[in-house]
N, C-alpha and C positions, 0 to 999 in steps of 0.2 A: 763484520769482524770486530771482536772486542779489543779495546786498547790494551796493549801488552802491559802486564804488571811488572815484568822483569825481563831485561835483555841480558842474556848470559853470553859473555865473550871469551873465546879461547885465544890466548896469545902465546906465541912460541918464539924462542930465540931465532934470529935470522939464520944462524948456522944450521938449524934443523930443518929449514924450509927447502923444498926442491927449488933449485935455481932456475930462473927464467933465462932464456937465451940472451947472451950479451950481443952487442953490436958486432963484435969480432966473430961470433958464431953465426950470426944471421947472414944469409946470402941474399943479394939483391934479386928481385924477381926476374925471370926470363920469359920470353914470348912463348905462348900467348899470355898477355898481362890483362887481368880483369881490374878495371879502375872505375871509380864513380866520381862524378862531378859533385863537389862539396861546397857549401856556402857558410863561411864563418862570419856572417853579418847580422847576428842576432845579439841583443834585442832590437837593434835599430830598425829592422824591417818587419817586426811583428805588427806594427800599427797600434793604435790605442786599445785599451782593454775593452772598450765598448764596441769596437769594430775591428777585430783582428783581420790582418791582411792574408787570410787563407780560409778556405772552406772546410779545413780539416782540423783535428785536435791531436797534436803529437802526444804520444804516451808519456813522454818526459815532461810535458807541459811546455809553456812558452819560455824556453831556456835561454841562457846567456852563453854565447860562444867564447867568453873569456873564462868560463868555469872549467877547471881542470877535470872535475868529476864527469862533467858532460862530455868532454872530449874523450876521456877514457871509455865511457859508455859507447860512444859512437864508433871508436876504433874496434871495440869488442864486437859490436854488431856487424860491422863491415867484415871483420875476420870470419865471423860465423857464416857470412854469405859468400865466402870465397873471394871477397874483394881485398886485394893486397896493396892497392894504391888509391889515395884520395887526391883528386885534382881540385885544389882549393882556389876559389875565385879570388882574384887579386886586383885591386883598384888603384895601385900606385903607392909610391913611397909615403909613409906616414899615415896612410888611410887606416880605418879601423880594421879592415881585412889584413893589411900589412902588419899591424901591431899584434895580430894573433898568430902569425905563422910560426914564431918561435915556440909558442905554447903547443901548437899542433905537432911540431917536430919533437919537442921534449917528451910529450906523452907517448910518442911512438918509439922512443929509445928502448932498447932491449926487447923489441918486438919485431916480427917479420912483417912490418907494415911501413909503407913509404908514402911520402907526400911529394907532389909537384904543384906548380901554380898554373892557374888559368888566367893568362894576361888579358884583361878586359878593356882598358882604355884605348882610345884612338889618339895617339900623340905624334909629335914630330920625330923625324929620324934622329935628331940630336937627343931628344928625351929617351927614345928607345935605347940608344947606346948607353946613356947614363943609367937607365933602369936595368939593363943587362949586367952592367958592372955591379950595381947595387945588389941585385939578386944573387949573383955569383959570390960576392963578398960576404953577404949576410947569411945566406942559406945554402949555397951550392956545395959547400964542403961538409955540411952536416951528414952524418952517416945514414940518416933516414930520409934524406932528400934523394929522390929517384934518379938513378943514372942508367943510361943505356949506351952501350959501346963506349963506356968510360966517360960519357958526357952528361952533365945535368940536363934533365928534360924540362921543356917549357911548352905548354899548350897555349895557343893564341886564338882568341875569339875573333869572329869575322869583322867586327868594327875596327879592329887594328890591322887586319890583313884581308883585303877583298879584291885584289887584282895581282896580276903577274908583276907589275911594277912594285907593289908593296912587298911581295915576296923577295924580290931582288934587294930592296932597301933593307929589309930585315937581315937577310943573309950577309950583306955587306957590314952592317953594324955588328952582327954576331961574330964574324971572323972565325967561324968554326968552333966557338967555345961551347955553345949549347946544342943539344939535340932538339931542334925546333919541330913542332907539330901544329901547324895552323889548321883552322877550320876551312873546309873546301868552299869553293865558289865556282860558278860556271866557267868551264874551260881550264880548270886548274891543272889538268894533266898536260896541257900544251905549253905551260910556262917553260922558258928556256933554263931558268934557274929553279931547281927543285930542292925543297927542304928535306929533312930526314924522313918525315912521314906526314900523313894527312888524317883528319878526322872530320866527322860531321856532328854538329850539335842540332838535333832535330826533335825537340820534345813533343811535337804534335804528331809524330810518326811512331807507330809501335815498333818498327824496325827500320834500320838504314844500313846499307852495305856499301862500303867504298872498297872495292876489290883490291886486294893486296895490301890494304892499310888498316881498315877498322870495320867493326860491326857494332852498332849501338842500338840499344833498346830503351823504350820509355813505357812506364806503367800507365800513364794517362796525362792529360793536360787540362787543367781547369783554373784559368787565371782568376785571381781573387775578385777582379772587377767584372767578370763575365757571368751571365745568368745561367749558362749551361757549359758543360765541358766540350772542348774541341776534340779531345781524344778520351772516350769513356773508359773508365777502369773496368777490367775484366780479368780476374785471376786465372781463368782457364786459358785465355789468350796469352797472358803473361807467361804461363808455363810453357807454351809452345814457342814464345819469343826467346825464352832462356835456352830452350833446346836448340833453336836455330842459331843463336849466338855461339853456343859451344860447338855445334857441328860445323860452323863456318871456318873454324881454325884461324880466324883473323888474328894478326899480331896484337892489335888493340881491341879488347872486348869491353865496351863502355856502357855503363849504366847511367841513364839520364833521368833522375839524379838521386843522390842520397837524401838531400834535405832542402830542395828549392820549394818551400812551402807556398810562396806567393803564386807560383805558376802551377801548383798542384801536381808536381812531378815526383814527389818524394817516395822512396821505397822504405825509408825509416818507419818504424812502427807507429801506428796511429790508432786512436780509439775506433776508427771506422774499419780497420782491417786487422784486428787482433787475431792471434792464433794460440793454440795450446803451448807452443814452444816459447812464448813471450817475445818473439822477435818479429812477428807479423807475417802475413801470407807471402808478401813479395820477397822478403829476405829468406823465408823458408824455401821458396822455389830456387832462388840463387844458390842456397846452401846445398841443395840436392841436384843441381844442374837441370832442374825442370822435371824431376821425377818424384815430386811429392815430399811431404815432411819426413825427414829421415831420423829425427830424434824423438824419443819418447817425451810426452808432456811432462813439464816441470823438471824431472829428475836428471835427464841426460843432457840438457842444454848446457853449453859452456858457461861457467860462472861469470857474472859481471865483475868488473874491477872492484878491488877493495874500497877505493875511495868513493866509488859510486854508492856502495852499501853504507859507508859511514855517513856520507852526505845525506842520504835518505833517512838514516837513523836520526840525525840531527833535526831534519825537517819534520818528521813525524812526532818526535818528542816535543819540539817547540810548538807545533800546531795543536797538540793535545794538552798544553799547559804543564807538561812534566818538567822535572828539574834539570834536564839536560846532562845528567850524569849516568854512566853505565856501571853496572856491577861487573867486576873483572875477576876471572878465575872460574873455578868450578861452581855449579849451581849451589847456592846457599852461602858462598863465600861473601863475607861482609865487606871486603875491601872495595872502595869506590875510587874512581879517578875521573877527572874532568875529561869528557869525550873529546874535547878539542885538542887534547895533548896526544891522542893516539896517532894521528897522521905524522906528527913530527918526532915521535919516539925513535931514538937512535938504535935501540937494541931489541925492539919487539915489533912484530907486524901482526895486524889483525888478519887471521886466516879463516875464521868461521865464527858464526854466532847463532844462537838459537833463541826462540821466543817461548816464554812461559805465559800462556794466556791467563786471564782472570780465573778461567775454569781449571787451571792446572794442567792443561794438555801440553804435550811436547810441541816444539816449534818446527821450523823448516829451515832449509838452506838459504843462504843469502840471496840467490837469484829469485827464488819463489817469493821470499818475503818482500823484496824490493818491488816485485811486480804487483803484489797485493797492496803494498803500502801506497802506491801511486793512486789507488782508487779509494783510499780510506778517507 
């Protein structure tokens, strides 16, 4: 692909743009809920450039979970796949994962997408009570923090709850404030104190069913330090897994995972499983509920967020030694503005742009161009 000679940008007053749904318009998801385990812990867990902690290459590259454009892109991809809830790994107050929760929630505002937390640490009952108060105070009232039956939802990993005694301790500390959903353990159905729901996190199993509670699926498992995968990826099997999950009718239909790259369980797009839709074969099957790619290549896929397009414009211009400024207006318009001002402009919004190649041919839509740009 030739380096673009001109990037032509169309800007319109905000009053002329079709409004996105507001939080007041958005309705919280109802059962069955399709959710994906999500990891906002990059770049900390990518490992050194010379030895990345993954066998795969994400299409977005080795991104930063603190980057708003990346979060926008991820939410758009999950929405395409029919995933309307992200279960974000959380490692305690003040941790890197905690510092990014506000960004995740902010990027979901005005969208029908919700977040909850996956409580990971094993801590004392006193600290659990403090953490529940902290989560409720800092995140629980956000309109895009998932609620079920009027309560904020909290998933709990097995290291924090692995016995009936632990369940009772959590429920006491909770005092009915949260809708708690711990990971299952042997004999969990026999506990005298029962939480609101249960789930299994089983990335080495293609399917897991916890009758009455959850159905989870995993595309594969290949730990970065393992020589071979423990669960081999197979798109044909994945299609059947998605069909089984949908047919189960389980209240919680869980994808393990969106982006746990170190364990090799990600359904996020990667160089190794690209597809014509630009979303990757695993998200394609989720999008169609296991009935094959439902969108035409390139043209029909939902557009990626505006800020993603702008960010990639910046990156490509910079990497090609261009001046970092866009032509704004109709083709041939000589007016130029600093690209960095576009995101903060109060009265204009970038809605589309086209590329004029050195050969003078017309360009393409934002989604197609961003897809191509990543490989330039």
